[in-house]
C-alpha positions in Angstrom: 2.7 -6.1 2.8 2.8 -8.2 6.0 4.3 -6.8 9.4 7.0 -10.2 9.4 8.4 -8.6 5.4 11.9 -8.4 5.0 14.3 -7.4 2.0 14.5 -10.5 -0.5 18.5 -10.3 -1.3 17.8 -13.4 -3.6 15.6 -10.3 -6.1 16.5 -10.6 -9.4 14.7 -6.8 -10.1 15.1 -4.8 -6.9 17.0 -3.8 -4.8 15.5 -2.8 -1.3 17.6 -0.5 1.5 14.7 -1.3 4.5 13.2 1.8 4.3 9.0 2.7 2.9 8.4 6.3 2.5 4.0 7.5 3.0 2.5 10.4 1.8 1.1 11.7 4.3 0.5 15.1 5.5 -1.0 16.4 9.2 -3.8 14.4 10.8 -2.8 11.3 9.6 -4.4 12.1 5.5 -3.0 11.8 2.7 -1.2 14.9 0.9 -3.1 15.8 -2.6 0.1 14.5 -4.7 -0.7 10.8 -2.9 -3.9 10.9 -3.7 -4.4 6.4 -4.5 -2.3 5.9 -0.4 -4.3 4.3 2.1 -1.7 4.1 5.4 -2.3 6.3 8.4 -0.1 7.0 11.0 -0.4 7.0 14.8 0.8 8.8 16.2 0.4 11.3 13.2 3.2 12.9 11.0 3.1 15.9 13.3 4.1 14.2 16.9 7.1 11.7 14.9 10.8 12.5 13.9 13.7 10.9 12.3 14.3 7.9 14.9 10.7 7.5 15.7 8.5 4.2 16.6 5.6 5.1 15.1 2.5 2.3 14.3 1.3 1.9 10.6 -2.2 0.7 9.1 -5.4 1.4 6.9 -7.5 1.5 9.2 -11.2 0.2 7.9 -12.5 0.5 3.6 -15.0 0.4 1.7 -12.9 -0.3 -2.1 -13.7 -1.2 -4.8 -11.8 -3.9 -5.9 -10.5 -3.7 -9.3 -8.6 -7.3 -9.9 -7.2 -11.0 -7.7 -4.8 -12.2 -9.5 -2.5 -15.7 -8.6 1.2 -16.1 -9.0 2.4 -19.0 -10.2 5.9 -18.6 -9.8 5.2 -16.1 -6.3 5.6 -12.6 -6.9 9.0 -11.2 -6.6 8.4 -7.1 -4.8 11.7 -6.6 -3.2 10.5 -8.6 0.1 9.7 -11.9 1.5 7.9 -13.8 1.4 6.1 -13.6 -2.3 2.6 -13.3 -2.9 1.4 -16.1 -4.7 -2.1 -13.7 -4.4 -2.3 -9.8 -4.6 -4.9 -7.7 -5.1 -6.1 -4.2 -6.3 -8.4 -2.3 -5.4 -10.0 1.4 -5.9 -11.0 3.7 -3.4 -14.4 3.6 -2.4 -16.3 6.2 -5.0 -17.9 5.9 -8.0 -15.9 2.9 -10.7 -16.3 4.4 -13.8 -16.6 0.7 -16.2 -14.7 1.1 -19.2 -17.9 2.3 -21.8 -18.1 6.0 -19.1 -20.6 4.2 -17.4 -20.8 3.6 -14.0 -20.0 0.2 -12.5 -21.5 1.1 -9.1 
């Protein structure tokens, strides 16, 4: 989601209330049940309470690109602007090829 993202009120499929949750535990690290989450908060979650403002981002991270998709028309996600290009990634580590052999 881009920093200028806003709710897409014309979306036929998604009806967002504008609230976004991140699966983090203390220290800004990912909880076990949200293992794929790449986002971090500053300050860390243990220093936050409802109503506070914080920075959210993805630190420089090595990932495996699994797909690059072009969307025409742009993809409906519930947010504006609608993306024309998306990139799917996996966290770093050995990626498994469909045959079970490592692709790295």
